[in-house]
N, CA, C, O and the ligand as a Tripos MOL2 file, in Angstrom:
@<TRIPOS>MOLECULE
protein
  257   255    65     0     0
PROTEIN
NO_CHARGES

@<TRIPOS>ATOM
      1 N          -2.6770   -9.2500    2.7950 N.3       1 MET1
      2 CA         -2.9620  -10.4270    2.0410 C.3       1 MET1
      3 C          -2.1650  -11.6190    2.5320 C.2       1 MET1
      4 O          -0.9490  -11.5350    2.7010 O.2       1 MET1
      5 N          -2.8410  -12.7130    2.7570 N.am      2 THR2
      6 CA         -2.1330  -13.9030    3.1850 C.3       2 THR2
      7 C          -2.1570  -14.9220    2.0340 C.2       2 THR2
      8 O          -2.9710  -14.7860    1.1210 O.2       2 THR2
      9 N          -1.3410  -15.8700    2.0570 N.am      3 CYS3
     10 CA         -1.2190  -16.8930    0.9680 C.3       3 CYS3
     11 C          -1.9130  -18.1940    1.4340 C.2       3 CYS3
     12 O          -1.7120  -19.2390    0.8150 O.2       3 CYS3
     13 N          -2.6980  -18.1510    2.4760 N.am      4 ASP4
     14 CA         -3.3070  -19.3660    3.0560 C.3       4 ASP4
     15 C          -4.2130  -20.0280    2.0070 C.2       4 ASP4
     16 O          -4.2350  -21.2550    1.9050 O.2       4 ASP4
     17 N          -4.9520  -19.2410    1.2350 N.am      5 ARG5
     18 CA         -5.9290  -19.7920    0.3890 C.3       5 ARG5
     19 C          -5.4630  -19.9600   -1.0210 C.2       5 ARG5
     20 O          -6.2060  -20.4540   -1.8690 O.2       5 ARG5
     21 N          -4.2370  -19.5550   -1.2950 N.am      6 LEU6
     22 CA         -3.7210  -19.6780   -2.6820 C.3       6 LEU6
     23 C          -3.3240  -21.1610   -2.9550 C.2       6 LEU6
     24 O          -2.6670  -21.8160   -2.1460 O.2       6 LEU6
     25 N          -3.7550  -21.6360   -4.1230 N.am      7 VAL7
     26 CA         -3.4380  -22.9710   -4.5330 C.3       7 VAL7
     27 C          -2.3870  -22.8660   -5.6740 C.2       7 VAL7
     28 O          -2.5750  -22.0900   -6.6120 O.2       7 VAL7
     29 N          -1.3170  -23.6260   -5.5930 N.am      8 CYS8
     30 CA         -0.2610  -23.5610   -6.5150 C.3       8 CYS8
     31 C          -0.7310  -24.1400   -7.8490 C.2       8 CYS8
     32 O          -1.4230  -25.1580   -7.8880 O.2       8 CYS8
     33 N          -0.3440  -23.4720   -8.9450 N.am      9 ALA9
     34 CA         -0.6780  -23.9400  -10.3090 C.3       9 ALA9
     35 C           0.2090  -25.1430  -10.7130 C.2       9 ALA9
     36 O          -0.1170  -25.9030  -11.6250 O.2       9 ALA9
     37 N           1.3250  -25.2780  -10.0050 N.am     10 ASN10
     38 CA          2.2820  -26.3510  -10.4190 C.3      10 ASN10
     39 C           1.9610  -27.6160   -9.7080 C.2      10 ASN10
     40 O           1.9610  -28.6570  -10.3650 O.2      10 ASN10
     41 N           1.6780  -27.6430   -8.3940 N.am     11 CYS11
     42 CA          1.4870  -28.8680   -7.6580 C.3      11 CYS11
     43 C           0.0850  -29.0060   -7.0770 C.2      11 CYS11
     44 O          -0.2630  -30.0390   -6.5050 O.2      11 CYS11
     45 N          -0.7420  -27.9170   -7.2360 N.am     12 ALA12
     46 CA         -2.1560  -28.0120   -6.7960 C.3      12 ALA12
     47 C          -2.3060  -28.1350   -5.2530 C.2      12 ALA12
     48 O          -3.3590  -28.4750   -4.7160 O.2      12 ALA12
     49 N          -1.2220  -27.8450   -4.6220 N.am     13 ALA13
     50 CA         -1.2660  -27.8690   -3.1370 C.3      13 ALA13
     51 C          -1.2970  -26.4160   -2.6450 C.2      13 ALA13
     52 O          -0.8810  -25.5110   -3.3690 O.2      13 ALA13
     53 N          -1.7980  -26.1850   -1.3920 N.am     14 PRO14
     54 CA         -1.7050  -24.8090   -0.9050 C.3      14 PRO14
     55 C          -0.2970  -24.2500   -0.8990 C.2      14 PRO14
     56 O           0.6620  -24.8810   -0.4570 O.2      14 PRO14
     57 N          -0.2260  -23.0440   -1.4070 N.am     15 VAL15
     58 CA          1.0960  -22.3600   -1.5450 C.3      15 VAL15
     59 C           1.7660  -22.2700   -0.1670 C.2      15 VAL15
     60 O           2.9890  -22.3510   -0.0520 O.2      15 VAL15
     61 N           0.9240  -22.0970    0.8950 N.am     16 SER16
     62 CA          1.5140  -21.9150    2.2340 C.3      16 SER16
     63 C           2.3050  -23.1360    2.7270 C.2      16 SER16
     64 O           3.1420  -23.0410    3.6250 O.2      16 SER16
     65 N           2.0050  -24.2870    2.1020 N.am     17 GLU17
     66 CA          2.6850  -25.5210    2.4480 C.3      17 GLU17
     67 C           4.1510  -25.6120    1.8520 C.2      17 GLU17
     68 O           5.0310  -26.2880    2.3840 O.2      17 GLU17
     69 N           4.3220  -24.8990    0.7490 N.am     18 GLY18
     70 CA          5.6150  -24.8450    0.1250 C.3      18 GLY18
     71 C           6.1350  -26.2050   -0.3320 C.2      18 GLY18
     72 O           7.2590  -26.5730    0.0110 O.2      18 GLY18
     73 N           5.3600  -26.9460   -1.0840 N.am     19 ARG19
     74 CA          5.7010  -28.3050   -1.4090 C.3      19 ARG19
     75 C           6.6740  -28.3310   -2.6520 C.2      19 ARG19
     76 O           7.4410  -29.2740   -2.8420 O.2      19 ARG19
     77 N           6.5980  -27.3000   -3.4360 N.am     20 CYS20
     78 CA          7.4880  -27.3060   -4.6640 C.3      20 CYS20
     79 C           8.0900  -25.9420   -4.7650 C.2      20 CYS20
     80 O           7.6360  -25.0040   -4.1090 O.2      20 CYS20
     81 N           9.1620  -25.8100   -5.6210 N.am     21 PRO21
     82 CA          9.8740  -24.5650   -5.7630 C.3      21 PRO21
     83 C           8.9350  -23.3740   -6.0930 C.2      21 PRO21
     84 O           9.1140  -22.2580   -5.6070 O.2      21 PRO21
     85 N           7.9060  -23.6780   -6.9600 N.am     22 VAL22
     86 CA          6.9920  -22.6030   -7.3510 C.3      22 VAL22
     87 C           6.2620  -22.0730   -6.1300 C.2      22 VAL22
     88 O           6.1180  -20.8630   -5.9530 O.2      22 VAL22
     89 N           5.7940  -23.0070   -5.2760 N.am     23 CYS23
     90 CA          5.1410  -22.6050   -4.0160 C.3      23 CYS23
     91 C           6.0550  -21.7700   -3.1710 C.2      23 CYS23
     92 O           5.6500  -20.7380   -2.6360 O.2      23 CYS23
     93 N           7.2800  -22.2040   -3.0470 N.am     24 ARG24
     94 CA          8.1730  -21.4720   -2.0860 C.3      24 ARG24
     95 C           8.4870  -20.0270   -2.6490 C.2      24 ARG24
     96 O           8.5570  -19.0370   -1.9200 O.2      24 ARG24
     97 N           8.6570  -20.0080   -3.9190 N.am     25 ALA25
     98 CA          8.9220  -18.6560   -4.5450 C.3      25 ALA25
     99 C           7.7250  -17.7080   -4.3630 C.2      25 ALA25
    100 O           7.8750  -16.5410   -4.0000 O.2      25 ALA25
    101 N           6.5520  -18.2520   -4.6280 N.am     26 SER26
    102 CA          5.3410  -17.4120   -4.4760 C.3      26 SER26
    103 C           5.2330  -16.9590   -2.9980 C.2      26 SER26
    104 O           4.9380  -15.8010   -2.7050 O.2      26 SER26
    105 N           5.4840  -17.9240   -2.0800 N.am     27 ARG27
    106 CA          5.3270  -17.5660   -0.6680 C.3      27 ARG27
    107 C           6.3250  -16.4900   -0.2680 C.2      27 ARG27
    108 O           5.9890  -15.5610    0.4670 O.2      27 ARG27
    109 N           7.5140  -16.6160   -0.7400 N.am     28 GLU28
    110 CA          8.5540  -15.6070   -0.3880 C.3      28 GLU28
    111 C           8.1590  -14.2360   -0.9110 C.2      28 GLU28
    112 O           8.2700  -13.2120   -0.2370 O.2      28 GLU28
    113 N           7.6800  -14.2780   -2.1820 N.am     29 ARG29
    114 CA          7.2870  -12.9960   -2.8010 C.3      29 ARG29
    115 C           6.1670  -12.3370   -1.9990 C.2      29 ARG29
    116 O           6.2130  -11.1380   -1.7220 O.2      29 ARG29
    117 N           5.1970  -13.1030   -1.6410 N.am     30 LEU30
    118 CA          4.0320  -12.5810   -0.8210 C.3      30 LEU30
    119 C           4.5280  -12.0330    0.4650 C.2      30 LEU30
    120 O           4.1030  -10.9640    0.9040 O.2      30 LEU30
    121 N           5.4190  -12.7470    1.0740 N.am     31 GLN31
    122 CA          5.9190  -12.2980    2.4020 C.3      31 GLN31
    123 C           6.6520  -11.0000    2.2980 C.2      31 GLN31
    124 O           6.5130  -10.1270    3.1550 O.2      31 GLN31
    125 N           7.4470  -10.8570    1.2370 N.am     32 GLN32
    126 CA          8.1660   -9.6190    0.9920 C.3      32 GLN32
    127 C           7.1860   -8.4690    0.7520 C.2      32 GLN32
    128 O           7.4140   -7.3680    1.2510 O.2      32 GLN32
    129 N           6.1490   -8.6820    0.0340 N.am     33 GLN33
    130 CA          5.1390   -7.6810   -0.1890 C.3      33 GLN33
    131 C           4.4670   -7.2340    1.0620 C.2      33 GLN33
    132 O           4.2160   -6.0480    1.2800 O.2      33 GLN33
    133 N           4.1750   -8.2230    1.8940 N.am     34 GLU34
    134 CA          3.5980   -7.9150    3.1890 C.3      34 GLU34
    135 C           4.5530   -7.0850    4.0420 C.2      34 GLU34
    136 O           4.1300   -6.2010    4.7860 O.2      34 GLU34
    137 N           5.8650   -7.3860    3.9210 N.am     35 GLY35
    138 CA          6.8330   -6.6430    4.7280 C.3      35 GLY35
    139 C           6.8840   -5.1560    4.2890 C.2      35 GLY35
    140 O           7.0340   -4.2480    5.1060 O.2      35 GLY35
    141 N           6.7490   -4.9540    2.9360 N.am     36 ILE36
    142 CA          6.8140   -3.5910    2.4440 C.3      36 ILE36
    143 C           5.5640   -2.8820    2.8930 C.2      36 ILE36
    144 O           5.6520   -1.7320    3.3230 O.2      36 ILE36
    145 N           4.3680   -3.5230    2.8170 N.am     37 PHE37
    146 CA          3.2250   -2.7540    3.2020 C.3      37 PHE37
    147 C           3.1510   -2.5420    4.7270 C.2      37 PHE37
    148 O           2.5390   -1.5910    5.2110 O.2      37 PHE37
    149 N           3.7790   -3.4390    5.4430 N.am     38 ALA38
    150 CA          3.7580   -3.3030    6.8800 C.3      38 ALA38
    151 C           4.5660   -2.1500    7.3350 C.2      38 ALA38
    152 O           4.3020   -1.5370    8.3690 O.2      38 ALA38
    153 N           5.6330   -1.8380    6.4880 N.am     39 GLY39
    154 CA          6.5260   -0.7480    6.8000 C.3      39 GLY39
    155 C           5.8860    0.5900    6.4170 C.2      39 GLY39
    156 O           6.2800    1.6360    6.9320 O.2      39 GLY39
    157 N           4.9360    0.5580    5.5500 N.am     40 LEU40
    158 CA          4.3420    1.8960    5.1080 C.3      40 LEU40
    159 C           3.0770    2.1740    5.8860 C.2      40 LEU40
    160 O           1.9760    2.2070    5.3350 O.2      40 LEU40
    161 N           3.2530    2.3690    7.1560 N.am     41 THR41
    162 CA          2.1360    2.7140    7.9740 C.3      41 THR41
    163 C           1.8970    4.2410    7.8020 C.2      41 THR41
    164 O           2.8120    4.9510    7.3830 O.2      41 THR41
    165 N           0.7060    4.7450    8.1120 N.am     42 PRO42
    166 CA          0.4960    6.2010    7.9570 C.3      42 PRO42
    167 C           1.4150    6.9650    8.7850 C.2      42 PRO42
    168 O           1.8030    8.0600    8.3770 O.2      42 PRO42
    169 N           1.8180    6.4900    9.9410 N.am     43 ALA43
    170 CA          2.7550    7.2510   10.7870 C.3      43 ALA43
    171 C           4.0830    7.3150   10.1280 C.2      43 ALA43
    172 O           4.7410    8.3550   10.1740 O.2      43 ALA43
    173 N           4.5220    6.2170    9.4980 N.am     44 ALA44
    174 CA          5.8230    6.2380    8.7800 C.3      44 ALA44
    175 C           5.7610    7.2030    7.5670 C.2      44 ALA44
    176 O           6.7160    7.9300    7.2930 O.2      44 ALA44
    177 N           4.6380    7.1920    6.8640 N.am     45 LEU45
    178 CA          4.5280    8.1020    5.7380 C.3      45 LEU45
    179 C           4.5460    9.5660    6.2180 C.2      45 LEU45
    180 O           5.1570   10.4130    5.5670 O.2      45 LEU45
    181 N           3.9190    9.8590    7.2930 N.am     46 LEU46
    182 CA          3.8950   11.1830    7.9170 C.3      46 LEU46
    183 C           5.3220   11.6080    8.3350 C.2      46 LEU46
    184 O           5.7690   12.7230    8.0660 O.2      46 LEU46
    185 N           5.9980   10.6840    8.9930 N.am     47 ALA47
    186 CA          7.3790   10.9860    9.3420 C.3      47 ALA47
    187 C           8.2510   11.3150    8.1840 C.2      47 ALA47
    188 O           9.0670   12.2360    8.2190 O.2      47 ALA47
    189 N           8.0450   10.4760    7.0690 N.am     48 LEU48
    190 CA          8.8570   10.7530    5.8440 C.3      48 LEU48
    191 C           8.5090   12.0910    5.2930 C.2      48 LEU48
    192 O           9.4100   12.8320    4.9010 O.2      48 LEU48
    193 N           7.2790   12.4400    5.2380 N.am     49 LEU49
    194 CA          6.8400   13.8060    4.7090 C.3      49 LEU49
    195 C           7.5420   14.8720    5.5220 C.2      49 LEU49
    196 O           8.1590   15.7770    4.9600 O.2      49 LEU49
    197 N           7.4560   14.7780    6.8180 N.am     50 VAL50
    198 CA          8.0800   15.7740    7.7050 C.3      50 VAL50
    199 C           9.5490   15.9010    7.4740 C.2      50 VAL50
    200 O          10.0930   17.0050    7.4570 O.2      50 VAL50
    201 N          10.1960   14.7800    7.2950 N.am     51 ALA51
    202 CA         11.6380   14.7720    7.0840 C.3      51 ALA51
    203 C          11.9590   15.4770    5.7070 C.2      51 ALA51
    204 O          12.9070   16.2540    5.5880 O.2      51 ALA51
    205 N          11.1370   15.1640    4.7170 N.am     52 LEU52
    206 CA         11.4420   15.7790    3.4280 C.3      52 LEU52
    207 C          11.2110   17.2810    3.4430 C.2      52 LEU52
    208 O          11.9310   18.0230    2.7750 O.2      52 LEU52
    209 N          10.2220   17.7360    4.1910 N.am     53 VAL53
    210 CA          9.9310   19.2060    4.2840 C.3      53 VAL53
    211 C          11.1160   19.8040    5.0920 C.2      53 VAL53
    212 O          11.6020   20.8760    4.7300 O.2      53 VAL53
    213 N          11.5820   19.1570    6.1500 N.am     54 ALA54
    214 CA         12.6780   19.6680    6.8640 C.3      54 ALA54
    215 C          13.9180   19.7980    6.0790 C.2      54 ALA54
    216 O          14.6660   20.7640    6.2320 O.2      54 ALA54
    217 N          14.1650   18.7960    5.1940 N.am     55 VAL55
    218 CA         15.3410   18.8370    4.3590 C.3      55 VAL55
    219 C          15.2360   20.0090    3.3780 C.2      55 VAL55
    220 O          16.1960   20.7380    3.1320 O.2      55 VAL55
    221 N          14.0140   20.1540    2.8250 N.am     56 ALA56
    222 CA         13.7830   21.1850    1.8650 C.3      56 ALA56
    223 C          13.9880   22.5740    2.4270 C.2      56 ALA56
    224 O          14.5360   23.4580    1.7680 O.2      56 ALA56
    225 N          13.5240   22.7540    3.6970 N.am     57 VAL57
    226 CA         13.6850   24.0670    4.3820 C.3      57 VAL57
    227 C          15.1640   24.3000    4.6680 C.2      57 VAL57
    228 O          15.6640   25.4080    4.4750 O.2      57 VAL57
    229 N          15.8600   23.2780    5.1200 N.am     58 LEU58
    230 CA         17.2840   23.3970    5.4180 C.3      58 LEU58
    231 C          18.0570   23.7590    4.0900 C.2      58 LEU58
    232 O          18.9530   24.6020    4.1030 O.2      58 LEU58
    233 N          17.6950   23.1180    2.9900 N.am     59 ALA59
    234 CA         18.4380   23.4360    1.7900 C.3      59 ALA59
    235 C          18.2160   24.8140    1.3250 C.2      59 ALA59
    236 O          19.1190   25.4310    0.7590 O.2      59 ALA59
    237 N          16.9760   25.3600    1.5510 N.am     60 ARG60
    238 CA         16.7130   26.7210    1.1270 C.3      60 ARG60
    239 C          17.4740   27.6850    2.0350 C.2      60 ARG60
    240 O          17.9810   28.7090    1.5770 O.2      60 ARG60
    241 N          17.5530   27.3380    3.3680 N.am     61 ASN61
    242 CA         18.3140   28.2920    4.2050 C.3      61 ASN61
    243 C          19.7480   28.2320    3.9070 C.2      61 ASN61
    244 O          20.4160   29.2630    3.9850 O.2      61 ASN61
    245 N          20.3030   27.0710    3.5580 N.am     62 LEU62
    246 CA         21.7360   27.0180    3.3140 C.3      62 LEU62
    247 C          21.9990   27.7770    1.9990 C.2      62 LEU62
    248 O          23.0120   28.4600    1.8500 O.2      62 LEU62
    249 N          21.0450   27.6360    1.0420 N.am     63 ALA63
    250 CA         21.3250   28.3760   -0.2820 C.3      63 ALA63
    251 C          21.2650   29.8520   -0.0950 C.2      63 ALA63
    252 O          21.7890   30.6010   -0.9190 O.2      63 ALA63
    253 N          20.6530   30.2900    0.9470 N.am     64 GLY64
    254 CA         20.6810   31.6970    1.2940 C.3      64 GLY64
    255 C          19.5900   32.5120    0.7190 C.2      64 GLY64
    256 O          19.5290   33.7190    0.9570 O.2      64 GLY64
    257 ZN          3.5180  -25.8430   -5.7770 Zn       65 ZN65
@<TRIPOS>BOND
     1     1     2 1
     2     2     3 1
     3     3     4 2
     4     3     5 am
     5     5     6 1
     6     6     7 1
     7     7     8 2
     8     7     9 am
     9     9    10 1
    10    10    11 1
    11    11    12 2
    12    11    13 am
    13    13    14 1
    14    14    15 1
    15    15    16 2
    16    15    17 am
    17    17    18 1
    18    18    19 1
    19    19    20 2
    20    19    21 am
    21    21    22 1
    22    22    23 1
    23    23    24 2
    24    23    25 am
    25    25    26 1
    26    26    27 1
    27    27    28 2
    28    27    29 am
    29    29    30 1
    30    30    31 1
    31    31    32 2
    32    31    33 am
    33    33    34 1
    34    34    35 1
    35    35    36 2
    36    35    37 am
    37    37    38 1
    38    38    39 1
    39    39    40 2
    40    39    41 am
    41    41    42 1
    42    42    43 1
    43    43    44 2
    44    43    45 am
    45    45    46 1
    46    46    47 1
    47    47    48 2
    48    47    49 am
    49    49    50 1
    50    50    51 1
    51    51    52 2
    52    51    53 am
    53    53    54 1
    54    54    55 1
    55    55    56 2
    56    55    57 am
    57    57    58 1
    58    58    59 1
    59    59    60 2
    60    59    61 am
    61    61    62 1
    62    62    63 1
    63    63    64 2
    64    63    65 am
    65    65    66 1
    66    66    67 1
    67    67    68 2
    68    67    69 am
    69    69    70 1
    70    70    71 1
    71    71    72 2
    72    71    73 am
    73    73    74 1
    74    74    75 1
    75    75    76 2
    76    75    77 am
    77    77    78 1
    78    78    79 1
    79    79    80 2
    80    79    81 am
    81    81    82 1
    82    82    83 1
    83    83    84 2
    84    83    85 am
    85    85    86 1
    86    86    87 1
    87    87    88 2
    88    87    89 am
    89    89    90 1
    90    90    91 1
    91    91    92 2
    92    91    93 am
    93    93    94 1
    94    94    95 1
    95    95    96 2
    96    95    97 am
    97    97    98 1
    98    98    99 1
    99    99   100 2
   100    99   101 am
   101   101   102 1
   102   102   103 1
   103   103   104 2
   104   103   105 am
   105   105   106 1
   106   106   107 1
   107   107   108 2
   108   107   109 am
   109   109   110 1
   110   110   111 1
   111   111   112 2
   112   111   113 am
   113   113   114 1
   114   114   115 1
   115   115   116 2
   116   115   117 am
   117   117   118 1
   118   118   119 1
   119   119   120 2
   120   119   121 am
   121   121   122 1
   122   122   123 1
   123   123   124 2
   124   123   125 am
   125   125   126 1
   126   126   127 1
   127   127   128 2
   128   127   129 am
   129   129   130 1
   130   130   131 1
   131   131   132 2
   132   131   133 am
   133   133   134 1
   134   134   135 1
   135   135   136 2
   136   135   137 am
   137   137   138 1
   138   138   139 1
   139   139   140 2
   140   139   141 am
   141   141   142 1
   142   142   143 1
   143   143   144 2
   144   143   145 am
   145   145   146 1
   146   146   147 1
   147   147   148 2
   148   147   149 am
   149   149   150 1
   150   150   151 1
   151   151   152 2
   152   151   153 am
   153   153   154 1
   154   154   155 1
   155   155   156 2
   156   155   157 am
   157   157   158 1
   158   158   159 1
   159   159   160 2
   160   159   161 am
   161   161   162 1
   162   162   163 1
   163   163   164 2
   164   163   165 am
   165   165   166 1
   166   166   167 1
   167   167   168 2
   168   167   169 am
   169   169   170 1
   170   170   171 1
   171   171   172 2
   172   171   173 am
   173   173   174 1
   174   174   175 1
   175   175   176 2
   176   175   177 am
   177   177   178 1
   178   178   179 1
   179   179   180 2
   180   179   181 am
   181   181   182 1
   182   182   183 1
   183   183   184 2
   184   183   185 am
   185   185   186 1
   186   186   187 1
   187   187   188 2
   188   187   189 am
   189   189   190 1
   190   190   191 1
   191   191   192 2
   192   191   193 am
   193   193   194 1
   194   194   195 1
   195   195   196 2
   196   195   197 am
   197   197   198 1
   198   198   199 1
   199   199   200 2
   200   199   201 am
   201   201   202 1
   202   202   203 1
   203   203   204 2
   204   203   205 am
   205   205   206 1
   206   206   207 1
   207   207   208 2
   208   207   209 am
   209   209   210 1
   210   210   211 1
   211   211   212 2
   212   211   213 am
   213   213   214 1
   214   214   215 1
   215   215   216 2
   216   215   217 am
   217   217   218 1
   218   218   219 1
   219   219   220 2
   220   219   221 am
   221   221   222 1
   222   222   223 1
   223   223   224 2
   224   223   225 am
   225   225   226 1
   226   226   227 1
   227   227   228 2
   228   227   229 am
   229   229   230 1
   230   230   231 1
   231   231   232 2
   232   231   233 am
   233   233   234 1
   234   234   235 1
   235   235   236 2
   236   235   237 am
   237   237   238 1
   238   238   239 1
   239   239   240 2
   240   239   241 am
   241   241   242 1
   242   242   243 1
   243   243   244 2
   244   243   245 am
   245   245   246 1
   246   246   247 1
   247   247   248 2
   248   247   249 am
   249   249   250 1
   250   250   251 1
   251   251   252 2
   252   251   253 am
   253   253   254 1
   254   254   255 1
   255   255   256 2
@<TRIPOS>SUBSTRUCTURE
     1 MET1         2 RESIDUE 1 A MET
     2 THR2         6 RESIDUE 1 A THR
     3 CYS3        10 RESIDUE 1 A CYS
     4 ASP4        14 RESIDUE 1 A ASP
     5 ARG5        18 RESIDUE 1 A ARG
     6 LEU6        22 RESIDUE 1 A LEU
     7 VAL7        26 RESIDUE 1 A VAL
     8 CYS8        30 RESIDUE 1 A CYS
     9 ALA9        34 RESIDUE 1 A ALA
    10 ASN10       38 RESIDUE 1 A ASN
    11 CYS11       42 RESIDUE 1 A CYS
    12 ALA12       46 RESIDUE 1 A ALA
    13 ALA13       50 RESIDUE 1 A ALA
    14 PRO14       54 RESIDUE 1 A PRO
    15 VAL15       58 RESIDUE 1 A VAL
    16 SER16       62 RESIDUE 1 A SER
    17 GLU17       66 RESIDUE 1 A GLU
    18 GLY18       70 RESIDUE 1 A GLY
    19 ARG19       74 RESIDUE 1 A ARG
    20 CYS20       78 RESIDUE 1 A CYS
    21 PRO21       82 RESIDUE 1 A PRO
    22 VAL22       86 RESIDUE 1 A VAL
    23 CYS23       90 RESIDUE 1 A CYS
    24 ARG24       94 RESIDUE 1 A ARG
    25 ALA25       98 RESIDUE 1 A ALA
    26 SER26      102 RESIDUE 1 A SER
    27 ARG27      106 RESIDUE 1 A ARG
    28 GLU28      110 RESIDUE 1 A GLU
    29 ARG29      114 RESIDUE 1 A ARG
    30 LEU30      118 RESIDUE 1 A LEU
    31 GLN31      122 RESIDUE 1 A GLN
    32 GLN32      126 RESIDUE 1 A GLN
    33 GLN33      130 RESIDUE 1 A GLN
    34 GLU34      134 RESIDUE 1 A GLU
    35 GLY35      138 RESIDUE 1 A GLY
    36 ILE36      142 RESIDUE 1 A ILE
    37 PHE37      146 RESIDUE 1 A PHE
    38 ALA38      150 RESIDUE 1 A ALA
    39 GLY39      154 RESIDUE 1 A GLY
    40 LEU40      158 RESIDUE 1 A LEU
    41 THR41      162 RESIDUE 1 A THR
    42 PRO42      166 RESIDUE 1 A PRO
    43 ALA43      170 RESIDUE 1 A ALA
    44 ALA44      174 RESIDUE 1 A ALA
    45 LEU45      178 RESIDUE 1 A LEU
    46 LEU46      182 RESIDUE 1 A LEU
    47 ALA47      186 RESIDUE 1 A ALA
    48 LEU48      190 RESIDUE 1 A LEU
    49 LEU49      194 RESIDUE 1 A LEU
    50 VAL50      198 RESIDUE 1 A VAL
    51 ALA51      202 RESIDUE 1 A ALA
    52 LEU52      206 RESIDUE 1 A LEU
    53 VAL53      210 RESIDUE 1 A VAL
    54 ALA54      214 RESIDUE 1 A ALA
    55 VAL55      218 RESIDUE 1 A VAL
    56 ALA56      222 RESIDUE 1 A ALA
    57 VAL57      226 RESIDUE 1 A VAL
    58 LEU58      230 RESIDUE 1 A LEU
    59 ALA59      234 RESIDUE 1 A ALA
    60 ARG60      238 RESIDUE 1 A ARG
    61 ASN61      242 RESIDUE 1 A ASN
    62 LEU62      246 RESIDUE 1 A LEU
    63 ALA63      250 RESIDUE 1 A ALA
    64 GLY64      254 RESIDUE 1 A GLY
    65 ZN65       257 GROUP 0 **** ****
């Protein structure tokens, strides 16, 4: 999701221009959300799952 088409409720300008503090706050929040979603690629999720399974197996082996 991009913020190109969002219009600020405070200054009625495009949020992407960042004309007022409300615009800048909204833009930063959107960019952070994009960063989170960009990090959660299917490959990353799969790697995380494999790591969790590996830890679980190791823990079971160590517990004996
Ligand atoms: Zn604004």
